[in-house]
C-alpha positions in Angstrom: -115.1 -56.1 -71.6 -116.1 -57.5 -67.7 -115.1 -60.4 -66.7 -118.3 -62.9 -65.7 -117.8 -64.7 -62.5 -119.8 -68.1 -63.4 -121.2 -68.6 -59.4 -121.2 -71.5 -58.3 -124.7 -73.2 -57.2 -125.9 -73.8 -53.2 -125.0 -77.2 -52.3 -126.9 -80.2 -52.0 -126.8 -81.3 -49.6 -125.5 -77.9 -47.7 -123.5 -78.6 -44.4 -126.4 -77.5 -42.0 -128.1 -80.0 -43.5 -125.7 -83.0 -43.2 -124.8 -82.2 -39.4 -128.4 -82.3 -38.9 -128.5 -86.2 -40.8 -125.3 -86.6 -38.2 -126.5 -85.2 -35.3 -130.2 -86.9 -35.8 -128.6 -90.0 -35.9 -126.5 -90.1 -33.1 -129.4 -89.1 -30.7 -130.9 -92.8 -31.3 -127.4 -93.7 -29.4 -126.7 -91.4 -26.9 -127.5 -91.2 -23.4 -130.0 -87.3 -22.9 -127.0 -85.3 -21.3 -125.0 -86.4 -23.8 -126.6 -86.2 -26.5 -126.9 -82.3 -25.4 -124.0 -82.0 -25.5 -123.3 -83.3 -28.7 -125.6 -80.6 -30.2 -123.8 -78.0 -27.8 -120.7 -79.3 -29.4 -122.0 -79.4 -33.6 -123.5 -75.7 -33.1 -120.1 -74.2 -32.0 -118.4 -75.6 -34.9 -121.1 -74.7 -37.1 -120.8 -70.6 -35.9 -116.7 -71.0 -36.2 -117.6 -72.3 -39.9 -120.4 -69.7 -40.3 -117.7 -67.1 -38.9 -114.5 -68.2 -40.0 -114.7 -70.2 -43.0 -115.5 -68.0 -45.7 -112.1 -66.6 -45.2 -110.3 -69.7 -47.5 -113.4 -69.6 -50.3 -112.1 -69.1 -54.1 -113.1 -66.3 -55.8 -116.4 -68.1 -57.0 -117.1 -69.1 -54.0 -116.6 -65.9 -52.2 -119.2 -64.7 -54.6 -121.8 -67.1 -53.8 -121.3 -65.9 -50.2 -120.9 -62.6 -49.9 -124.7 -62.6 -52.4 -126.6 -64.7 -50.3 -124.8 -63.2 -46.8 -125.5 -59.8 -48.2 -128.8 -60.7 -49.1 -132.4 -59.8 -46.8 -134.9 -62.0 -46.0 -135.3 -65.7 -47.3 -132.4 -65.1 -49.6 -130.0 -64.6 -46.6 -127.9 -67.6 -46.0 -125.3 -68.6 -43.4 -121.5 -70.5 -44.8 -123.5 -73.7 -43.4 -126.6 -73.1 -45.6 -124.7 -72.7 -48.9 -121.6 -75.3 -48.7 -121.4 -78.8 -48.8 -119.7 -81.6 -46.8 -116.7 -80.9 -48.2 -115.8 -78.1 -46.7 -116.5 -79.5 -42.8 -113.2 -81.6 -42.3 -110.7 -78.7 -44.0 -112.6 -76.2 -40.9 -112.1 -78.9 -37.8 -108.4 -77.2 -37.0 -109.9 -73.9 -36.6 -112.6 -75.0 -34.8 -110.5 -76.8 -32.6 -107.1 -75.4 -32.7 -108.6 -71.9 -31.7 -112.1 -70.9 -32.0 -113.0 -73.6 -28.9 -110.0 -72.9 -26.6 -110.4 -68.9 -27.1 -113.9 -68.3 -27.7 -115.9 -70.8 -25.9 -116.1 -70.5 -22.1 -116.4 -74.6 -21.1 -115.0 -76.9 -19.0 -112.0 -79.6 -20.1 -114.4 -82.6 -20.0 -116.9 -80.5 -22.5 -113.6 -79.6 -25.0 -112.1 -83.3 -24.3 -115.8 -84.6 -25.9 -115.5 -82.1 -28.5 -112.7 -83.3 -29.8 -114.5 -87.0 -29.7 -116.8 -85.5 -31.5 -115.2 -83.9 -34.4 -113.7 -87.6 -34.8 -116.8 -89.3 -35.0 -117.9 -86.7 -37.5 -115.0 -87.4 -39.6 -115.4 -91.3 -39.6 -119.5 -90.6 -40.2 -118.9 -88.2 -42.9 -116.8 -90.8 -44.8 -118.7 -94.0 -44.2 -122.1 -92.1 -45.5 -119.3 -90.9 -49.0 -119.5 -87.5 -48.2 -116.2 -87.2 -48.4 -113.0 -89.4 -49.0 -111.5 -91.9 -46.0 -108.2 -89.6 -46.6 -110.3 -86.5 -45.9 -112.2 -88.0 -43.0 -108.8 -89.2 -42.0 -107.5 -85.8 -41.2 -110.4 -84.9 -39.3 -110.5 -87.7 -37.5 -106.8 -87.3 -36.2 -107.5 -83.9 -35.4 -110.1 -85.2 -33.0 -108.4 -87.5 -31.4 -105.6 -84.9 -30.5 -107.8 -82.6 -29.2 -110.0 -84.6 -27.1 -106.4 -85.6 -25.5 -104.3 -82.2 -25.7 -106.9 -79.3 -25.1 -107.9 -80.8 -21.7 -104.1 -81.1 -20.5 -103.6 -77.3 -22.3 -106.5 -75.9 -20.0 -104.8 -77.0 -16.9 -101.3 -75.8 -17.8 -103.0 -72.0 -18.8 -104.9 -72.1 -15.7 -101.5 -72.8 -13.5 -99.7 -70.8 -15.3 -102.1 -68.1 -15.1 -102.4 -68.8 -11.0 -98.5 -68.4 -11.0 -98.7 -64.7 -13.4 -100.8 -63.2 -11.2 -98.4 -63.2 -8.0 -95.2 -61.5 -10.0 -94.9 -58.2 -9.4 -93.4 -55.7 -12.0 -93.7 -52.5 -13.2 -92.8 -53.4 -17.2 -91.8 -49.5 -17.2 -89.2 -50.2 -15.0 -87.3 -53.0 -17.4 -85.1 -52.8 -20.4 -86.1 -53.3 -23.8 -84.5 -56.3 -23.7 -85.8 -57.8 -20.2 -89.9 -57.7 -21.3 -91.6 -59.1 -24.4 -95.1 -57.8 -24.5 -98.4 -60.2 -24.7 -98.0 -61.8 -28.1 -98.4 -66.0 -29.1 -94.7 -67.5 -28.9 -94.0 -71.1 -29.3 -92.7 -73.3 -27.3 -89.2 -74.5 -28.1 -88.3 -76.3 -25.0 -89.9 -78.0 -22.2 -87.9 -78.8 -18.7 -89.8 -79.7 -15.5 -90.4 -76.3 -13.8 -88.5 -74.7 -16.8 -89.4 -73.6 -20.4 -88.0 -71.6 -23.5 -90.1 -69.9 -26.3 -89.4 -68.5 -29.8 -89.8 -64.7 -29.6 -89.1 -63.1 -33.0 -88.3 -59.3 -33.1 -86.3 -57.4 -35.6 -83.6 -59.0 -35.4 -84.8 -62.2 -36.3 -86.1 -65.3 -34.3 -84.6 -66.3 -30.8 -85.3 -68.2 -28.1 -85.9 -66.8 -24.8 -85.3 -69.3 -21.7 -85.1 -71.0 -18.9 -88.6 -69.4 -17.8 -89.5 -70.2 -14.2 -92.7 -71.9 -14.1 -94.2 -74.4 -11.9 -93.4 -77.9 -12.8 -97.4 -78.6 -13.0 -97.4 -77.0 -15.6 -94.5 -78.4 -17.7 -96.0 -81.7 -16.6 -98.5 -80.8 -18.8 -97.2 -79.0 -21.8 -95.1 -79.8 -24.9 -92.6 -78.6 -27.5 -94.3 -77.2 -30.3 -97.8 -75.8 -28.5 -98.7 -72.2 -28.6 -98.5 -69.6 -25.3 -101.1 -66.0 -25.4 -98.3 -64.4 -23.1 -96.2 -62.0 -21.9 -92.4 -62.9 -20.5 -90.2 -60.2 -18.0 -87.0 -60.9 -17.2 -87.1 -59.7 -13.2 -84.0 -59.7 -11.1 -82.0 -61.6 -13.8 -84.7 -64.7 -14.2 -87.4 -65.0 -17.0 -91.3 -64.8 -16.0 -94.5 -64.9 -17.9 -95.9 -62.2 -16.0 -99.5 -62.4 -18.1 -101.4 -65.4 -19.9 -104.4 -65.6 -21.9 -104.4 -69.0 -23.2 -102.6 -72.2 -24.7 -102.4 -73.5 -27.7 -101.9 -77.2 -28.1 -100.2 -77.8 -32.1 
């Protein structure tokens, strides 16, 4: 006998409707330029949820999502057109910690604003009784942290990128122990002009360092942040030789 899955219903209101309500209220209070940036942030947040949030759905929710996402015409619906505001805050971390950094080509000021918008949105959701206060506090904290740290991480990433461009080396000429290919590495320790990164290989976890980097970068970086990079030991000294992004945690 086949197991019957009772599909949940489309939420009322949906995420899309709630976010439009939030924007409508904010538009009255904001200057035109700021209002436009708010709308851009919310659109990007929706893009993030529509693209990634389905991965954390329950089996029944996934069935509802697939039914409508794979449908054509008016029956086709995106994530934000199916689920309710209870799904918003659980996706702020993905938006601020990954999507905004890796997928969005924007300056540090816009990304700082994005953190502030998510903080305000989380508080507003609780005020409107769409979510619980304790759930809102998580989004508020993530938003405040992002507003503070994402611009620092972007500046640090730019400094590391410029420094790496000046390193001339051939990985094929290095011993295996002297090169770690491009990956995400967590900062284990920071000192002025020096970093230590946590590396995982067949033998487990180890710490590589000190890695020589500009002091301007270490003034911005923090222990626990991630760097997507490659590192090499050249003439006895570790250096970052390729850099993409810095991810504050």
